[in-house]
C-alpha positions as CSV (number, residue, x, y, z in Angstrom):
1,M,-21.2,14.6,23.1
2,D,-20.2,16.6,26.1
3,H,-16.4,17.7,26.5
4,R,-15.9,15.5,29.8
5,Y,-16.6,12.8,27.4
6,I,-14.5,13.9,24.7
7,D,-11.9,14.5,27.5
8,E,-12.3,11.0,28.9
9,N,-12.1,8.9,25.9
10,L,-9.3,10.4,23.9
11,V,-12.1,11.2,21.2
12,A,-9.9,14.0,19.4
13,Q,-7.3,11.6,18.7
14,R,-8.9,8.9,18.1
15,Y,-10.7,11.0,15.5
16,V,-7.4,12.0,13.9
17,D,-6.6,8.3,14.0
18,N,-9.8,6.9,12.6
19,A,-10.5,5.2,15.7
20,L,-14.4,6.2,16.1
21,T,-17.3,4.1,15.7
22,P,-19.4,5.4,12.8
23,D,-21.8,7.0,15.7
24,E,-18.9,8.5,17.4
25,R,-18.0,9.7,14.5
26,T,-21.2,11.5,13.2
27,E,-21.7,13.2,17.0
28,F,-18.2,14.3,17.2
29,E,-18.4,16.4,13.9
30,A,-22.0,17.5,14.7
31,H,-20.2,19.0,18.1
32,L,-17.2,20.4,15.8
33,V,-19.5,22.7,14.3
34,D,-20.4,25.3,17.2
35,C,-16.8,23.9,19.4
36,Q,-14.1,26.3,18.7
37,E,-12.4,24.7,21.8
38,C,-12.9,21.2,20.4
39,T,-11.9,22.4,17.0
40,D,-8.4,23.8,18.5
41,R,-8.1,20.0,20.5
42,L,-7.9,18.5,17.2
43,L,-5.9,20.2,15.3
44,L,-3.5,19.7,18.0
45,A,-4.2,16.2,18.2
46,G,-3.2,16.4,14.2
47,M,0.1,17.9,14.8
48,F,1.3,15.4,17.3
49,R,0.0,12.7,15.5
50,K,2.7,9.9,15.3
51,P,3.9,9.3,11.8
52,S,3.1,6.0,10.2
53,A,5.7,3.2,9.5
54,P,6.6,3.5,5.9
55,P,5.9,0.4,3.9
56,P,8.2,-2.5,3.9
57,R,10.8,-2.1,0.9
58,L,9.9,-4.9,-2.1
59,P,12.8,-7.1,-3.1
60,L,14.7,-5.7,-6.5
61,R,12.8,-8.2,-8.7
62,A,9.4,-7.0,-7.5
63,R,10.1,-3.5,-8.0
64,F,11.1,-4.2,-11.3
65,V,8.6,-6.0,-12.5
66,A,6.1,-3.7,-11.0
67,R,7.7,-1.0,-13.5
68,L,7.1,-3.0,-16.3
69,K,3.6,-2.5,-18.4
70,P,1.5,-5.9,-19.2
71,W,3.2,-5.6,-22.9
72,Q,6.9,-5.6,-21.9
73,L,6.0,-8.7,-19.4
74,L,5.1,-10.4,-22.3
75,V,7.8,-9.9,-24.4
76,I,10.0,-11.2,-22.2
77,F,8.0,-14.1,-21.3
78,A,7.9,-14.9,-25.0
79,I,12.0,-14.2,-25.5
80,A,12.5,-16.6,-22.6
81,A,9.8,-19.4,-23.6
82,L,12.0,-19.0,-27.6
83,I,15.0,-19.5,-25.7
84,L,14.3,-22.5,-23.3
85,L,12.5,-24.1,-26.3
86,G,14.3,-23.4,-29.2
87,I,17.9,-24.5,-27.5
88,P,17.0,-28.1,-27.4
89,A,15.8,-27.5,-30.6
90,L,19.2,-26.6,-32.0
91,L,21.1,-29.1,-29.6
92,I,19.6,-32.1,-30.7
93,P,20.0,-32.0,-34.6
94,L,24.0,-31.1,-33.7
95,W,24.4,-34.3,-31.3
96,Q,22.7,-36.3,-34.0
97,L,25.3,-35.0,-36.7
98,R,28.4,-35.5,-34.3
99,R,27.1,-39.3,-33.6
100,R,27.5,-40.0,-37.3
């Protein structure tokens, strides 16, 4: 790999962006061992690299669930199941008592 190819194909920038083919990457890394000029180019390319976009923010519910441990989720679901199944079981006898 020569300097003309490196300049024309923006190899240093593509190396920083992890956009080289495996063969180009291997050749460029072999070239870097002996070439201080390309090592400097690589450092400059890394300094002027555009920052990546921040990850999208999750909804509050998803962030809350992501922080819980599995056993905490199990307890929450068990309590919810008891509430949902227990309320009708309590209300039916009370309703039948009022009918009499």
